[in-house]
N, C-alpha and C positions, 0 to 999 in steps of 0.2 A: 842235684846236679840240671844247672842251668839247660834247655833245652830251647835253642831257639825255632825251632823248628813247630814245637809246641807252644811257644807264647805265640808265634805269629799267626797259628791258627783258632787260639784265644783271643788273640788282636783283631780277627777278622771276625770271627762271631760278636764280637763286642759291636764293631761299628756298622755294620751290616744293617741293622732296623734302621740306624742315622740315616745311611746312604740313601736307602730306599724312602725316608722320609725327603732327603732332599731333592731327590729324583723326581715325586709327585708333586711336591712346591714347585719346583722350575719345570714341571710341564705346563703350566698356565701360559696362554699365548694371546696375543690381543687384537682386535682390529679396530685403526681408525675410523669412524665415517665423517665426510665433509658434506655436511648438506646445503645446495643450493648457494653454492656461492659467486654469484650473477654480480649482486650488489655489490659485494665486498671486490670483484673483481673491475667493476666499471668507477667506482664512489672513493674506496676502498681501499687500494692495495697494502698498504702495511699490513691491516688486520689480516689479509689473508697470508701474508707472509710473515705473520707472528704467529697462525695456525700450524704450518710447514714446519718451521723452525723448531718450534716448541715438541713437532714430532721427532724430528731429527734429535734435540736434545734427550729425548728421555725414552728413544727405541729401545734401548737395554735391558731398562727400567720394569718397563711395562712387555715387555718383547713381543714390538710389535711386527708383527708377519706384512701387513699390507696397510696400504688408505685406501677405502674405496671410495668415490664421488658419486652422490647420489643423482646429479645431474644438474641443467644449469650452470654451467663454468663460468659462461659470462651470459651478457644478456641479448647480446645480439650477434651471430657468429661469426659475418664477414666485417666486424671491428675490428681492426689491428692494435687497437690500444688495448681495449679488452683484452684481448688474446696476448699481448705480450706481456701486463701484468701480471693474468692468469700461469701464463708460462715462465715465469721469473720464478714465482711461488711455488710451481712444481719441480724445476728443477733443480730446490733445495733435496728435493727426495731423490732425483736423478744422482746428485752428485752424493749423496749417503748411500746409496745402493739400494733403498726400499720400495719394495714395490708397490702401485699402484694400478688402479684399476677405475678410468672415468665413465661414467655413464653420461650418455646423451641425453638433454632436454628438451623442454620446446625452444627455450628461446637459445641453445645452441645451433637450430639449423639456420639457412643463411635469411638474414632479417628479421628472426626470432620472433614472426607475430604468425596466427594461426593459419593465412594463405600460405606462409610459408611452411608451418608443420603440416600441411597437405600435401603440400608439393614434394616436400621433406627432401627439399636441395643440401647437402652438408657438403659443400665445397670447405669454407672457413674451419669448419668443426674438423672435417680431417685432413684439413693442410698443419693443423697445431697439435691434432691428438688423436692424427689417424694412423696407419698401418705403422708407416713409416718410422713413426716415434715411438714404438714399441720393437720392432723389427731386430733390433739387438740383446731385447730382453727375453733371457733362456724358458721364463715362467710364461710367456707370451705362446698361444699353442695354436691361436686359429679365429676367424672372421667371416662374418656375413651382414650384407651380400659382397662381392668377391672386392676388393680395393677400398673398403669403407669400413668404418670401427663402430658402427651404429651398434651392431650385436659383435660380440668377439669374447672369447673366454681365456683362462690361464690355469696351471696346475701351481701350488706351491706344497711342498713336503715340510710339514710340522711335526716332530715329535717321532719322525718318523713315518709318519700316515700321510699320504695325499690329500689336499683339499682342491675341489674345482670350486673357481670363482667364473659365475657366469654373467655377463652385462647385456644384457638387453634393450632393446631401440625405446624410447617413449610412446605408449598403446602402442605394443607390438604388431606388424600383418601377420597375418596367417603364417606366409610363408617363413616368417622369421620363427615363430612358434615351431614351425616343425624343423628348421634347422637345428634349434636348440634342443627339442625332443630327440634327434639324431644324435647330439652331444651328449645327453644324458645315458642314452640308452648305451652308447658304446664307453662307455666309464663309471659300471656299475659299482666298482670298487671303492670311488670315491665320493664322499660327500658333496655334498651341492649348495654353495651358496649365490643365492641369485639377486643383482645388482640391480635396478632400473627404477624408473624417474618416476612412477607413478602406480601402484598397485593398491595399498592398504589407505582408506579413508580416514578423515579426520577424525570420526567416532569410532576407529575400530574395526568397523567394516570392513569388506573388500572393493575398493569403488567400482561403480555399476552405473548402469543406464544414466538414473537420474540424480548421482552424486554431482558431475560436473558437467559442463558442455564443452569442454576437451575437445579436440580434434586432433585427428581426424577421427571423425565415430566410426569409418567403416571399418576401423579396425579392435583390437580386443582389451577393456579397460581389465579393472583388477578381476572383476569377477568371474569376466568369459577367462583371463589367464588362470587361474583357479580350477574352475570347473575342468577345461582344454589340457590342462598340461600341469600345472604344479603339485597338483593333490593326486598325481596319476606315477610318480616315481617316487619308489622307496629310500632313495639314495638323498633327495632335496631335504635339506633343514631349515633352511630360512632364507627368507626375500627382503629386502633393505631399499626403502626409498624415500622422497624426497617431494618436491613439487608442489603441497595444496599448500595454501597459505590462510586457511578460515579456524586453523589451529598449527600449533607447535611441534605435536606429537602422540602417538597414539601406538596400541601393539595391542595383539590379539596370538593365541596359540591353540593350532587347529592338526586334529590328525589327518595324513591322507590315506588314501584306501586302502594303503598297506600299511596303516597302524604306524606309522613313523611319525614324530611328532616334526613342526615346521613350526618355527618361529618367524610373525610377522612384526615389524618395526617401521613405524613413520617418522621423520622427524626433519623438520625445517623452520630457521628462524631468523628468515629475510628478512621479514617486518619490522627486526628489531633496529634500535640503533644502529649508527656505526657497520648499515651492511649485513648485520645479522650478531653483531657483537663479539663475533667470533668463537661462537657455541660448535662446539665439535662433538661426538660421541666416542668412547671408549665401550668397544664390546669386546669383554676379557673371557675364556673360555676356559674353567675347571675342569678337567676331566675327571679329575679323583672322584670329584663330587658332583658331577653330572648336573652340572647350573652353569650358567652363561649369567655373568651380571654385567650391569651396564651400566655407564657414568656418562654424566653432559658437562663438559670443561671449556671454559675460556679463558686460553693464555693470554689474551689481551685484556680481560678483566682480570685474571688471576683467581677465578670464581667459578664455585660450583651450582649447577641446578640441584637442589635435592629435594625437589614433589615426586610422588609414586610414578608420576611419567615419565622421569626425565633419571631416575634413581632408582633401579631395580633389579631384580635376580630372578631369572624362571629357569627350567630346566634344560636342560641340554638333548639328552633321549627321551622319548615316551617310558615315563616310571613304571607307568600299570597302574592305575587310581583301580580301584575297586569301593568306590562309593556307593556304587546301587543308582545313581543320579546321571543325567544329563541335563541337556538343555536343548530347546529348537527356537531358535530365533530369528528372525529377521523384520521384514518391511511388505506390504500390501498399497500397491498402486494401482493406474489406470496404466494401459499399454505405454499412452503418450504420458505417465508420471505425475498424474492428477494422482494427490494421495488418498486414501479410504482410510477415514474412519471408523469404527463402529463395526467392522466388517468380523466375520466368528470364523477363527482359525480353531482347528480340531486332530489332533492327533491321539492314535491308541487312548479312547476312554478319555482325554483330558482337552480342552477346552477355553479359549480367551478370546480377548477381544480388541482389536489394533486402538492404539492410542490415536491423538490428536496428529501425532506425526506419522499415523500408519503403520507401526512400531506393535510386535506383539513378543511374547516370551513363555515357552509351555515346558516346565519339568519334566520329562519324563524317563522311566528307566532305560537303560542302552539298548538299543538293538534297533530292528528296522521299520519305518515308518510308512505308513501314506496320508498326509497330511492335507488336508481338504480347506477351502477358503470359500465363505458365504456371505454377498452384500448385498443388498434392498440394488434394484439398478445396475447390475451385473452379474455377466456370466462367472459361475465359480470356478473356482483353478483347484487342480491337485500334482502335490508333486510326493515322490518317493526320496525318504532322507535315511542315511546312517547318523542315529547315536551316538556318540561314544563316553566313558562314562570319564565325567567331570570335566566334559567340553562340552563347549555351544557349537551348534551346527547351524551355520546362518543360511538362510535363503529366505528369496526373494518372489512376490509373485507378481504379474502383469497381467491385470484381469483385461477383458474385453465387454465394452456394452453390447445392449442385446442389440439387433441390426434393427432399423424401423420396418421392414418386410422381408420377404426370404431372399435367403442369398442364392445366386445365379451356379455360385461354385465356391467350396472353401479353398482355404488356402490365400495364396498370392492372386485375388481376382476379388476385383470392385466392384459390386453391383450399385445402378442407378435404381434407386425408391422411387422419386420424384422429380422433374417433370419425367411424362413416357414420351421416348423418340417422335418427334413429328405434331407434339401438341403443340396448341397456342394457347400461351397464357397470358395473366394479366401480372402486373407488376405492382407490387415485391412478387417476386418468385420463389416457391417452397424448393428448396432444394436439400435432397435428402439421397446419402450415397454411405454405402457400410463396406467392409470386408470383415472377415472372420481371421485375418493376420491380425496379430499384437503388434500393430504399426505402431512409431514412436507418432504420427501426425498425419491427417490428410490435406490435400491443398486443390484447392480450386482455381483453375485457369482456365482464363477467356479471352481468346486472341493476345495471345502472349502476355496479357498481366492477373496478376494473382489476384483475385479476388479476396481470398481471406485464407488459414490455414486453423487447426482444430486440433487437440493433443488427442490419442488414442483413433481408434478405428470407425468412429462413427462420426458423420459431417448433417445435421439435420438444422437449417435452418432459412430466415428467410431473407433475400436480399434485394432491392431496387435494382433493376436491369435496364438500359432504353430501348425502346419500341425494336422490333425489326426483328434478325436471325441470330443465333448464340450456340455454339456448340463448346460446352462448357468440359473441360478435363478435371477428374476425379483423381488425383496422383496419392498415393500410400508409400510412403517412405519409412523406410523399416532402421532400426538402430544402425545398421552398419550403412543407411544412405544411399543403399539401391531403392530402385521404387518399381512400381508397377502402376499401371491407370487402367481408364473407362473412362469415354466422352459419351455425351448426351446431347442431340441437337434438336433447337423447339424454337419457335416464335414468340414474342412475346406484342400482343396487341397495344396498337397505341393509345393511350391513355385518354379517356373522356375529360373534353375540356371543366377546369378546376371552374366552379360557381364564383360568379363574378361579387370582388369585395361587398361589405354591406356598407351603404352610402354611407358619409362621415357625417357625422349629427349637423344640423346645420347651426347655424352660426347662432349666438344669443345674448342675451346680458342679464344682470342681476341689478336690483335697486337696494342699496340701503344708506339708511337715514343715520346721523348722528345730530344732537341727539334726539332720541324718542320723543321726551315730554319736556315743554318749560312753563313757567309760572312769569307771569307779569302783572301789573296793574292796570286800570282801566286806562286806555288810550294810551300803552306801550306796543312797542312790538317784540316779537320774538323771531330771531334765524334760527336756519336748519340747514345743517349741510347734507346734501343730496348729492350719493356718489355711483355712478354709472357702469359699471365692468363689465368688459366685453369674454365670452362663455364660448367656448368649443370654437375656438379663431379668430379672426377680425369680427368687429360688427362695423360697417361702413356708413350706414343708413343714419339719419337725422333722427333722433329718436326728442319727441314733445313733450311737455312736462304739464301736467294740470292738477288744479284740485276738484276732489268733489267731496259734500256731505258739509259745504263752510255754510256755518251758522251765520244769519244775519249781527252785524256788530264788529264781524270779521274780514276783513279781506286778503288775499291770497296773492304774491306776485312771485315770480323763478327768474334771476337772474345769473344766466340766459336761461331762454324758457326753452330751448331747445337743446342737445348737445348729441355730438358722435364719436361715441368711445376709442375706433379704430381698434390695435389689438392692446389696449391697457384699458383705461378707466379714464370716464369726464367726469364733472363736476359740476354743479349748479347750487345756490343760493335760495331757497325758501324763507318767504317772510311772510308771516301773520301777522297783520296789525288790528289792533281793536277800537273802537271809536271810544269816544268821552260817554256817549248812552247806550251803547252795544246793545241796541234793538232790544231792549226792555228786557234783555238777560237778569242784568242786576237792579230789580223795584228800587225807587227812589221813595224814602222815608215818608210818610203820610203827615200833614201837620195834626189829623185826629185823631191820629193812632193811639192807644190805649184809655187813657183815662176818659179821653173827650167821648170816646165810645161809650163808659158809663154813665157819661150823664148825658146821653142821649136816652138811655135806657132807661133813666128814671124823668125827664124831663118830658116827655112826651105824655106818656099816660097821664102825670101830674095835670098838664094841659087840657085836656081830653077831658078828665073831671070836671076842672075848674070851668069849662066851656058848656059842658052838659047841665050844670048846677047854674047857671047863669039864666036867668029868665029875662034878660032881655036879649032880643033876639040880636039885633042890629052890634051891639058891644059883641055878642059871639060871636059873629059873622067876621066881625072888622080883627079880633082876636085869633079866629080862626088861621085868620089871612097871613097875620104876621109872624106867625109859629111856622108855617110854611113857610114861609120867605125865607126868614130867619136859620132855621135847620135844614133847609135843602142842601146846601153843601156836607153839613151834617151827615145826612143821610148816606152823599156821595160816599164820603169818606170810612160809614158803614159798614159799605159793602166789602171792602180791605182790598182793593187794587185791580189791576189788570192781571191777566194770565201769564206765562213766560210763550212766547211764541214759536220755538225753535224746539223741536222733538230732541235733538242731538247737543243741546245744551243741557245743564245740570246746575241746578238753584242751591246753593250748601250755603250755609253758615257757622262760624266758629266763634267761641269767646273772645275776645280780647284779651290783651296782655293785661294786668294790675286789676282784673274784675270789671273793664269798662264793658260796652254796648260789642252785641255780636259784629262778624266781621263778613259778609259776604261775598260767595265766589262762585265763579260759573266754569266748569269742563267740558271742552270740544272736542270731540275726534275728528281728522280732519285726513280724507285719502286722497294721497299724491297718485296721480295716475300719470307714467311713462310710457306712450305709444309710438309704434315704428310701424306705419302700414297695417296690419291685421294683428301684430305681436304687439301684446301689453303685458306690464306688469306693474303689480303697485306695491304702495307702502302704508301707515298712517303714522300719522303724528297726532300727540296731543298738548293742547293749550287751556291752559287755568288761568282765566282773568280775574283779577281782585278787585272788591269795591275799593 
C-alpha cells in the first residue's frame, strides 16, 4: 500500500545531501577590486566603463557583493572632466544596485600633487564621491572627519554573516587610525576588510619609511599601520591597496597578535597601455574550503593574467599549521635609510648577515625572540618579535651612528661637537653635531640658508664659510617631519692672503733647420730653411742670425739676417757657398805623384854613385849641380803636398764608379746662432763638398 507520507520522508532523505552541497557551493561570494583608475578616467574613459559594465553583467554569476576602489580614482581631484568620466562609469554600479567603496588616493586630493596631499584638501573628491553620494545607501554607516569621505565604513550582510568594509585615507593620520580603531572595537562580531591606497609595498613587505617618498611623512605608512592598528584586532582579515608603480602585484600573509590570519594584497596596473588595460581583480571567498581565490582579468582585453602574482589561492582563516618552523625577515638600514650590508642578525642561536640590499632571513622555531643586530661603525639594535608557525615575521632595524663626542642628553636633543661656542676658527670649518634619536636626517642652517643635509643622526663635515660671525643651527628631522634643533655661535677668521701666483714663463723661441744635411759639388751652394718659433707667448724682439765654425772656402749668408716671430713663427734662408779652391780642403792632384816618386828613389842614389866614381872633380861638380837643378821640383813633389788648414773639415776619398779614380770630399759642421739680447739658441747643419 502506497503511503504518501512515507514516500515524502524517503524523498527528503534522498535530496537532503544534494541540497546541502548546492548550498555550500552557493555560499561563495566575490569582491571586485578596481586599482588606480586615474589614467583611464583622464585619457581612456571607455576602458573604465568597460570594467564597471562587465561587473554589472557578471554580478550574478560571480555573486559580486561589492566593488572596492583602491584609490586614485582620477589624476586631479579638481578636474571636472576626469571626475565626470569616473562618475559615468561608477553610475553603472549605482544603476545596478551594486555596493562600492572608493578609497581616496594621493591624486584624488585637490591638485593631485604632493604639496596638495600635505594640505589634504578634498573639495573635489567629496563633491563627487563624498558622503552625499552614499547618503541613501543602506550599507553606508559613517565617515571621518565630519563631512568627508576620507575615511568611512559600511556593513554588508553575506550569507547571513556581516562584513565590515573599512576605507582609510592615504597614509592615515593618527586621528584617523584612532577613529578606525573605535569602529573595529565596536563591531567585534564582523570580519573587517580594510581598503586603503598605500599599505603593502611592491616587494611584499609593508611599506616603510625607506620604501617611498610619499607625503605627508608625518602620518602612518604601512609598517606603522600594521604595528599600531592592523595587527591588534582579531576580526581584521584583509588589507587591499594600490598606489605603487615599481611593480604590479604583491601579497603576504601574517598572523595578528591574536592569531587571526590577515591577507594583504597590492595591485596596480596604471602603467600598462590604455591607462591600465582595464585590469581588475576578482577576489572570491570560499568559506566551505577556507580559501580565497584571486583572479586578474581585463574585460577590455578579455584576457586573464595567470602568473603566480596575479592568480593564486590563499587561506581564508588561520588553518593552524604545525610545521615547527617560522621565519624572521626584514631589512637593516641607518635611521636615514642608508643600506647596511654585512650586518650580523642573531636570534635564538641562529644568525645571518644582511645582503647588498640590507635584507636578511632567519629560520627559527615558533616562539618569541630578542633579535639583535650589529654592524661596524653603527650602534647595535635589538627588537622583540613573535614568530608564528609557517609564517614570516617581518621587522626592520633603523640603526644610528656612534656620535663623535659625548652627547649632552638622550632622545630629542642635539649636541654640537665642533666648533665650540665662542670659538674663532679658520675656514674650512669642522662642523660636527649628533643626536641619539633615530632621525631621518640632520640639516645645517646659517642665516636662513641651508648649508647641507645628511641622512641619519650624525653630521661630521668640513665646510668653507666666509669670515665673520656665524650662528649655525643643526636641525634633526624625524620620520614624521617633526623637528628639534640646537645652534652654535662662532667666528671665522679672515683668511691669509693667498700667495701670489707664479710668474708666467718668459717668452722664448726655438730654432729648427730643414734639411740638416746637404751635399754639393765644389763651387756650388746649399740652402737651408731656418724656422724661428715663439714659445710661452709672443716674442716681439728681433732675433739676429749668424754662423759659427765656418771653414775657409765656405761662405755663410742669411736672408733675412734677422727675424721677429711675434705670436707665431718666422723664417730665414741660410746659404752656404763653396769656392772653387775651397781653401785647400780638397788637395789638387800632383803631376809628380805615384810613379814619379819611384823614379826619384832610383835616380838620386845612382847619380851619387856616378859622381863619386868620377875622378874628374870638375865634371863631378857640374853633374851634381845639374842633378839638383833638375830634381828640385821632384823633391818637392816627393813631400806629398800641403796639410788641411781647418780642423772642422774632414778630407775623405771614395772610389769612383766603374773602377775609376778616387773621388775626394770634405764634410763641414756649421753652427747657426740665433741671438736676441742675452737670449741665444743654436742649431747645426752639415755641408759636404765633393771634388
